[in-house]
N, C-alpha and C positions, 0 to 999 in steps of 0.2 A: 504493499499499500504506500503510495506517495504521501509524503508530508503535506498537510492541507494548507492552503492559504485562506485568509479571512474573507468572507463573503458577507457584505452588509444585508443582502437579501434574506439571510437565514435568521436575522434577529427577530423577524415576526413569528417564526416558529417556536423560537425559545420562550417568548412571552406566553403564547397559548399553551405550549407544552407543560411549562412549569406551573402555569395557573390551573391546568387540568390535574396534573399528578404530583405537584411539588411537596406536599405535605408528606412527613415521614413519621407522624404520630402513630400511636397503637391502632386508632380507628382505620387510618389509611391501609395499615399493614393488614387488618383483619379482612377487609373487603377487596384486597388485591386480586384475590382468586375470582371474584364474582363480578367485578366490574365489566362493562361492555368493552370490547377489545381496544378500541380506538380511544377509550377514555381511561385507560390503565394508568397506574402511577408512573412517575418518572422512572423509578428503578425497573419496572417491567418493560416500559417502551424503549429504554435507552439502547439496547443492543440492535434495535431495528431502525433507529435514527442516527446513531453515531457514525457509522460508515457513510461516506459521501455527503456529510453534513455541509460540506463546503461547496457543494455542486450548484450549478445554475439550473433551476427548476422552471425555466421559462418554457413556453410551448415550442419555441424552435429547437432548444436543446432537448426537450423530451423527444421530439420527433427524430432528431439526429441520433439519440441512443436507441430508439426504436429501429431505425434504419441499420444501425450497427448491430442491433441484436443482442443486447445484454440484459437478460431478464432480471438479474439482481438489482442492477442500478435502476431499472424502470419500476420494479416493485417498491424499492426504497422511496423513490421520488413520489410514488403515489401515496404512501403512508405520510411522508413530510408535507405534501400538498394538502391532504385532508386535514391534518392537524393544524396548519397554518391558515387555511383559508375556507374549508368546509363548503366548497363550491362544487355542488353536485353535476351542475351541466359539465364542467371540465372534467370531472371524474368519469362521467358517462362517456364522454368523447375518447378519453384516453383508454378506458377499459374496452371500448368497441374496437379501437385501433389494435389493441394487443390481441383481442379474439380473432380479428381478421388476419393479422400477420401470421399467427402461429395455428390458425385453424382449430382453436380450442374448443369450438362447438362441434368437432367432428371426432370420431373415436380415436383417430391416430394423432390427434393434435396434441402437441407438447411444447413447452417453452424451451426450445433447443438454443444453444448459443450459436450465433452466426459467424463466428471467428475462431481461428486456431488459437490455443492457449498452451504454450509449451509443446509438449509431445501430443497433446489432444487436438484432433482435427475437428473443424466446424461440425456441429451436430452433437457435441457432448452436451450434457444437461446436469442439473444440480438439485439436490434435495433442498437447498437454501430457498430457492425462489419457488420450488415445486410445492412447498408447504406455506411459505410467507404470503404468496399471492393469494391463495384460497383463504388465508386467514384475514387479510385485508378485505376480501370480498365479503366475508361473513361479518367483519366489523361494520362495513357499510350497510349491509342487511339489518344488523341490529339497530342502527341509527335511523334508518330510512324506511324500513319495511319492504324494501324492493325485493320481491320473491326471485326475480331473475338472477340477482347476485348470489343468492343462497343456491339456487339450482346450479349455476355454473360452478361454484364453490364445491358442491358436493361431487360433481362429476370429476373435477380436478383432484379432490382428495381420494376418489376411488382410484384414479390412475396412479398418484404418487405412492399409495399404500401397497402397490404391487412389489414383488421382488425385483431386484435390479435385473435379473435375468429376463423378466417379462415386461421391461420398459419402465419400471417403477424406481424407487429410490431406497428400498429397504433391503438389508442383508438380515436374514433371520437364522438364528442358530442357538446352540445350548447356552451360549454366553449372553444371549439376548438379541436385541434389534439394533443394528447400526445404520445411521442415515448417512448416505454417500454425498459428499460434496462434489465429487467429480465422478460422472457415470457416463457410459456410452454403450451403445448397442454391441453385443458380443462380448462384453466384459465379463471376466470370471472373478471369482471372490478373491483370488490370489492377487489380482490387480488393485484391489481396494487400497486407497492411500491411508485411510483412517486418519482424517483431519478432524481434530478435536472441536475447533470453533464451528466448522460447518455442520458437524453432528449436533452440537448444542443448539445452534440456530434452528434446525428442523425441530428438535425435541422440544424446545419452548413453543414453537408454532403449534405443534401436535397438542401440547398441553392446553393452550389457549382455545384452540378449535374444540378439543374434547369438552371442556367447560361450557363453551358458549352453545354448542349443539347437544350438550347432555347425552354424549355418545359413548355407550359402553365400549364399542369396538375401538375407538380413538383413545379411550382411557386405557384399554388393554394394551394398545400399541405404545402409548406413552410409557407405561410401566415396563414393558419390554425394552424400550429405549433407555430407560433409567437403569436397568439391570446391566446392559451393555456398558454404560457410562461407568458404573461402579466396578465392573469387571476389569475394564482397562485403565482405570484411573491410576493404578499404581505404575502402569508402563508409561504414562505421560509424565508423572511426577518424579519417577525414578528414585534416586537418592535424596530428593528434596533440595538439591542445590540449584537447579535451573530446569524448568519443564521442557518438554518437547512439543513441537507444532504438530507433527503426525508421526505415525508409527511405520510407515512402508514408503521409502526408506526413513529411518530414524532422522529426524530434522529438528534442529535447534529452534525453539520459539524465539522470534524476535520480541523485543520489550513491548512494542505496542500491541502484539498478540497477547502476551501475558496480562496486559492491562485489560484487553477486550475479553479475554476468557474469565477474568475475575468478575467483570460486570456481567457477564452471562451466567455465571454461577450465582451472583447476587439476585438477578432477575428470577432465575429458577426457584431460589429460595423464598422470593416473595410469593410465588404461585404455588408453591409445594413446601410445606415447612419441614421437610426431610433434612435433618442435620447434616447429611452428606454434603449437600450443596454449600452450606455455610463453612464446612470443614475445608472443602476445595478451594473456595474463595479465600479462606484464611491462609492456606498453604501458599497461594500465590502472593498475597500481600507480605507474607513472611519473606519470600525470596526478593521481592522489590525493595523491602526495608533494608535487607542485608546488603544488597548491591548498590542501593542509592540512598545511604544514610545522612542524617544531618549531624554536623559536628559543631561543637563549640570549642574554639580555641582560646586559650588564656596566655597572653604574653604580658607580663608585668601587670599594669592596672587596665589593660585593654582586652575586651573580649570580642571575638568575631564569630559570625555565624556562616557556615559554609555548607552548600549543597551543590553537587555535580550532576547535571544531566547527561554527562558522558560516563558510560560504564558498560558492563556485561550485557549481552554476549558479543556485540558488535560496537565497539567504542568509537569507530569512525562516524557513527550516525548519532544525532540527537534524536532519540527514538522514544522519549517519554511523553511526547506532546510539550506544551508549554507547562511549566510547573508553578504552582502557587503554594506558598509556605504560611503557615499560621502557628506561631509558637507562644507558649504561655508557661510561666512559673509559679502560678497560683495568685500572684498580685499584679502582673503585668502581662500584656499580650501585644505581640508584634506580628505585622503581616508583610510579606514580600512576594514578589513574583518575578520569574524570568520571562524575557520577551519571547515572542513565538520563535520557533527554530528557523523559520524562513525569513525572518526579519533581518535581511542582510544590511540595513542601514545601521544595525547595532554591530559592534566588533565581535568577533567570534567569541572571546572569552565572556562577554556580557550575556551572550545567548546561551552558552554552554554551562556557565557556572554562576552560582550566587554566592557573593562573599561580602558581608556588611558588619558594621560595628553593632554590638547589642549590649543591652543593659540587663538581660535576663540572667537569673541565677542558674548556672548549668547543673547544679546538683538536683534541682527540682523541675527543669525545663522539659516539657513534651511538645512534640510538633506533629501537625498534621500536613501531609504532603498530597497535593491535589493536582491531577492532570486537568488542563484546559484545553478545549478544542472548539473553536468558533462559538464561544459562549457557554457550551456544555462544560460541566465540571464533574469529575469522578474522583472520589477519595481513594488514594492509594494505600496509605496506611496512617496510623497514630503510633507514635512511639517516643521513648525519652531520647534525648540527644546523646552523641558519643562525645566524650570529653577528652580534649587533648590540652597540654600545656607546653610552654617553653617555645622557642624559636623553631620554625619549621623550614624544610629544605625543599627544593624543587626537584624532588625524587632523588634516587641514589644512582649515580653513574657507575657503570660496571666496566672493567677493563676486558678487553677481548682481543683475539687475533682474528684475521679473516683470510679467506681464500676464494678467489674467483675461478669459475669453471666453464667449460664449453663455450657459449657465445659471449661470456663475460671474461675480461682479461684486464690486467693491471699494467698501464703503460708506465707507471712510476709508482713511488711509495705511498702517494697520497690518493690517487684516483683509480676509478674502475670505469671501463668503457663496456657497454652492452651493445653489441653489434650484430644485427640479423644477417649481415653479410659475410660473416665468418662461416667457412665450410669445413666440415670434418669428414664428408664422404666424397667420393668421386662425383663430378657433375651429373653423370648419367645415372647415379644411384638414387633410389626413392629416398624421400626425407625421412629421418628418423629423430628421435628427441635430441640427438647430437647437434642437429641443425635447426631446432626449433625453440631452444631454451638456453639461457645463461643462468648461472647459479653463483650466489654469493653466500659462502658460509661463515657465520660468526660463531666463535668458540670462546665463551667466557674463561677468564683464568681459573674459575672455580664455579661449580654448579650453582645456579641461582635458586633459591627457595621461591616457589611460585604458587601462591594460595589462590583460592577461589575469587577473593576480592581484591587481588593485585592486577595490575596493568603493567605491560612491558612495552616501552617505545623505543623505536629505532629512528634516528634523525639522520638525514643526509640532505645534501644539495644535488640537484639534478637539472640538466638543461633540456629535458624532454619527459613526455609521459611514459610510465611504465605499467605493464600488465603484470599482476602478481599472483603468486601462490606462496604459502609458507608452511613449512614443517618445523615443529618444535620437537626436538629429541630430548626424551625424558626417561632415564633409567631403562634403557634398552628398548623403549617403544618409541614409535614415530606418529605425531599427531599432526593432521594436515587441515588447512582450510585456504579457500580463495579469499582475495582481498580486492577492494575496488581499485581501479587504475589510478595511480598517483598523478598529480599535476606537477608540471615544471615549477621550479623556483627553489629559493633557499629555505633551510630549516623544514623540509618536508618531514612529516612525522607519520610513521606507521605505528599505529597503537593496537596492541593486542591484549585480549583477555583470554584466560585458559578455557573459559566456558564457550568460546567462539569456535573451538576446534571441535571435530569429531570425537566423541568420547573424552571431552576435555576435562570432565570432572576427574578423570584418572591422573592428570598431570600433577606431579608433585615437585618438580624442578625443571630448570631449563639447563640442559647439558650442552646444547648446540641449537643454532637456529639456521635454517636453510631457506633463503629467499629464491624463488623461481622467477625468472623474468621470460615471459612468453614471447620470444622474438618473432615468431610467425605472425603475431598480431602488432608488431612494432614497425613504424614507417622507416626509421632510419637509426643510426647510432645514437646512444644516450650516454652522456659523460656524467658520472655522479661522484660525489665526494663523501664518503661515509663519515658520520660524526658520532654522536652520543648513542650509547645503549643504556637505557635508563629504566629503573624499576620504580613504580609508584605504589606505595602501600595503603594510601587513602586519598580521599578527595582533596584535602588540604594540600598535600604535596602536589597533586596535579594542577590545582589552582595556581600555586606559586609557579610552576612550570610554565603554564599558559600565560601568566601575566608578564613573566620576565622574557620569555622567548618569542611569544606571539607566533607559534608554528604555522606553517603552511600545511592545513589540516583538512583532509577530506570530510565533507559533511553532505548527507543526502538531503 
């Protein structure tokens, strides 16, 4: 998901949505399960309006998305539009256009995606919109009494409830029912990705439909889906250090998806007071708290409050959305916020990190950290601050030796040249890795302890972009990850978290680092000057580094 930009249009939705479901008292929680779908509480509706909340919902843009053939975006815009405007004529026109495009009034009609996505060819489909679109239609029926919307929804529900092998969205088995985010004709169960957020999106839709229609069949399907969620939950959480996005293949969760899954479990708990959902949300808040903590640093008579939005598992991206911070020590309260990550008018250190003077007593201070996205807010965690004292340093530099290999070579003692023109095979030989990559191996003078909360930075100057992969060698094992292409310039910083590597929770130390430069994707020679190799043990050290060095740092 791209980081959003701010859109003034969406302010109208916010006012109406929070007036409909903004209260969080016991009364609101008790009736969360029985409210009409489109009058649900903020906690319940949030997962359906958070994505694409910065989108242009004009008629022209809706038609463009319809022509492009993205059912999830289209369904989300319908929900947003009704909440903001409640204009039935426009909803009638939009639903009619959807029915016509996908022939939904015909037996074979299905909201297929009209574009390729990765390895999936156009014609794939998803449980997310297959369930949320009829959920929206039932919501409109509840508010207008229009039976044609209920009839269409019931037909779409019948199709979605089929097994994937029969064109539906559900995998049924002894472990329960799994809702597929990515499905296609001819798919086998071995092909299933098991994407958690997509499954939860469908699961919540089924729960709301079962209640609205008082349907025993949908309630049974929902319970079967809950069973699958519980069965697989341990696989997603693993050792509790950082969750997975999907299981096939095992894929690291990006930070914004950890946040999104937390709000999905919050919403399910509002609808079904099963403690399991509350526990799953709490487990994700725990990892966010651990990896993005708030610090109070005391130096002499001065105290400073520090929070970094740069962290695991992909620290090159500010992936927490904009952050807001409220801290209190029992007698005083202070509030701060970080600018939006895409606000390039602000210097990088101001967007990435908060560092302010504070009068709070660190021994009693607790902070609430909240994500903000085009006016929406979602609480990440409440926790005491971490307390540090004394002067801090901008990380700890590590002495190392280096070796250049293959398409990388050393013209002198200071520089490395990465040259795609270097050849290691005869001109008539097929290309091999010898002719498609350079390598730079950094070997610390002693192994570097590398914990789950640590970051490792490699700084260099370069006169061109570089396409990167990285291996950390740790106690006889190799851990790999790709890294975004670096930009030319001085003080280029490659920043690594152990959690960003495949099976990275198993990394205990950095014995050696190998950078791969993919020269088959490189236009010409790039000259680089290796610089610091630095370990950061906390956000205070990282802030000091950014403040002093102002690195050339990749941000998405």
